[in-house]
Steps between C-alpha positions, in 0.01 A plus 500: 500500500328263746202454266725338237611135531804363309454172317782282365380256236536129571486390135824597321572643160838425348748736341605384155709590197341368182734394219416532131528138391373575149770725352800714580792436732297318767382236254837331570451267799859542615452876528181452702687257725782753542250769605351254750840402642609861563215599733529545877129485581540593866666832420237577238202422723641698791554805281162475329270387782670606823472317834503120501135472608395620156687243289658156498727292283371168371543316173141373504286664233195405705496649852582306815192323632360432152459126420728545197779682684839351413859624508588308185780680315608698807870458415438731200322765709684791667836378371695826542778344294675753279764252382232257386321782320818600319565140396148463360538824303825373350321182392213699347449709189533823702724760338443806717149584382305736725225319690191723468327495838153653541401604854266753657524751786119475529585195712803624699621152606531401135725794419700455823559132426616580147750757628648244739515220243656709223852512656479128580456429131770748401750326732419178315571667165155604379415842360162623624277768348259576787186673367272649768149591382136525602338163566251549216785556255675187624188288457451638148862434406538151646259348246750590224795260539726702272502790751637339816708226658382492864233678704418534869169379641322390817334159469184448709394176663342251260307211662639255246833503312332454161366855541839653581585758233882449485440137401275586205623493141239761399588764763783757451817306563361212291660213688479227236737235631365174354537289813366775722191560290434126476493485880267802516257305280537190718416710805178609328394143424568334836289539813669254737687714760798264525543487123466876466758560775750271326446678168522842663826409675653413163347804331632748756848348472482523122403870522810569710726288280383679187503839678159572349494822703638611837338471841653744751287435809159527666364815658203591717319826438416730790183706484291698746127505564261682730428322828125487433541321164368143491449228241809526276728203439806400300437306181801548451477880514237683698148425378218739585180319395357488854694784659306734726547761772397439861440822691 
């Protein structure tokens, strides 16, 4: 179709698994850390997002090129360490409970990633109850912490870390680590770029250390548009306020 032009986004989303920090099996930090240690992110991203041009592995929660990009905590990212995961489970309160995982085939990469990760967790000794549902049902269920332990999601670009949903204590997942939340508040109060970068470096490391949730990797959406379309831009997804057709 020569009249259609492919477009690969330049601003990434990131694939994530959100942990229920409020109640249930994932409220135990050691179990969250075991989940984190078991994951081979490269295998997951390849299965879920295909060719390498559409994804990349990086520990930075902010994308490369952003003033706050840092690889702080990278030693805890993409560990692919089953033995470490088993050790952490042995040190935890885990007694074979089924980890209730909500995902959705409405977003095929989410379901594909979950199917790849499930045997990784099972090799580490976790029992996984993978529940595939419509996205609307997942969104309705995730606000009730008694109904789930982890859920799949795609995190969009946020221009500032203080807006990032997985860091919020009032968003499903409810990351309420005291030190982490204190640094979120410090980020809100400071405007000096050097000070904010230093705080953010410590905050990102703390998020990985606490295994607040799981970052798998970044991905770049591919879309298509008609050749005569003008005026759209990424912010971070396509924005159509001034879009128009040139004939």
